[in-house]
N, C-alpha and C positions, 0 to 999 in steps of 0.2 A: 263704749269703744266702737268706733266706726271702722268697718273694713272696706277698703277701696280696691276695686279690681283694676288691674293694669293690663292693657291689651298687649298682644305680642309685639306690635309695632313699636310701642313705647319701650318695652324691655330691650328690643333690638337696638333702638336708638341710644338708650342709656349705655348698653354694652359697647356699642360702636364709639360713643364719645369717650368712654374710659380707655378703649384701645387707642384711639387717636391721641389722647392726652399722653399716654405712655410712649407712643412713637415720637411725639413732639418733644418729650423730655430727653430723648436720646441725643447725646452731643453729636455734632457733625462728624462723619467718618471720612467722607470724600470731599474733594475740592468742590464738586457740583453741589454738595449740601450747604455750602456757604451762601449761595445765591439768595435764598429767602432772608438771610440775616444781613443783607445790604453790605456785603464785604467790600472793603476798600483796601487795595494793596498800599502799604506804606512805602514811601519813597526813601531813598538814601538819606536825604536831608531830614526827613521826619524821624527815621531810625537813629540818625546821629544825635538828635535832640532827646529822644525818648529813652534810649538804652544805657548811656553812661550813668552809673549809680543806681540803675533800676534793680529792684528786688524781683527775682524771677522764680518760677517753679513750673514743673510739669509732672504728669504721671505717665510713665511709659506703659506700653502695651502689657508688659508682664506684671504691672501693679506697683512697682517701686515709685516712690516720690523722690524727685530731685529738686533741691532748692539752692539758689545762689544769688549773689549780688554782683552785677557787672561793675568792677572797679573801673574808673575813668581811664586808667592806663592800659586797659585791655586784658587784665588778668582777672581771675576769679577762683573761688574754691567752691566746688559742688558738693553738697551734702546729700546723702541718700539714706533712706530708711532700710534699704536692701530687702524689701518685702518679697521680691521675686526670688531671692536666694534663701528664704526662711528654712528650707529643708537642710541646708548645709550649715552646721553649727559655726564654722569659721567665718562664713560670709553673712550670717543672719543679723549681725550687729550693725547699727548705723555707722556710717563712715564718711570721711571727707577726702576729696581728691582735687589736685590742682588742675586748672584749666585756663584757656585763653579764649577771648571772644573778639570779634571785630565786625564791622559792616563792610561788605565787599563793594567794589566800585559799581556793580550792577544793582545794588540795593538789597542784598540778602544778609540776614543775620547769620553769622558763622561762629561755630564753637569747636574747640578741641578739648577733650577731657582725658586726662591720663589716669585711668582707673587702677592701674597697678595690679599686683597679685596675679600676674599671668593673663589678665584680661586685655583684649585689644584696645588700643587708643580709639576713642570715639571722635570722629572728625566729620562735620557736616556743615552745610549752608542751606538756609531756607528763606523763602519769601515770607513776610509777615503781613497778615491781613487783620484789620480792625473790623469787628462786626458789632451788631447790637448785643451780642452775647459774649463779648470779650475778644481776645486775640487768638489767632490760629496761625500755624506755620505749615508751609507746604513746599515740596521740591519744585512745584510748578506754579505758574500763574495763568495756566490755560487748560490743562488736561483735567476734565471733570471727573475722571475715574481715579485720580491720584489721591492717596491718603493725606489727611490733614491731622495736625496734632495741636491740641489746646496748649497755649502758653499763658501762664498767669504773669502779668507784668504789673508791678506795683499794686498787687491785690485785685486786679481786674482780669 
């Protein structure tokens, strides 16, 4: 058996590469993080073609997964695994809720979800960006410090 001695510089380099790889694996959190992923804002026309009939999903900050299909008529049913409410036995079960979607005149994807059970209606519009890593939604198309959210569209 041969023992090989590794210098401190080599160990530092290896540790640095592992740290860089883990940072690179983190999904974009801010609009400015999309730049290296060649983000392209989708136009109203592009969204009008992409979104009707699209199977969509997202994971919200609290950990719950939401899945839905955009019916061509502008309605949808959003299913959630309710992971973020796992501590409450009444809300820990998966559930489905009615919603509506549309593309705004200025080219944003908009959704309204009626969660029921005393929860507020969710109502938002976001710009959609296609990147080399999939799709992201953002309130802004210019503020680098604004949060972005990953959207799975048709499995991408």
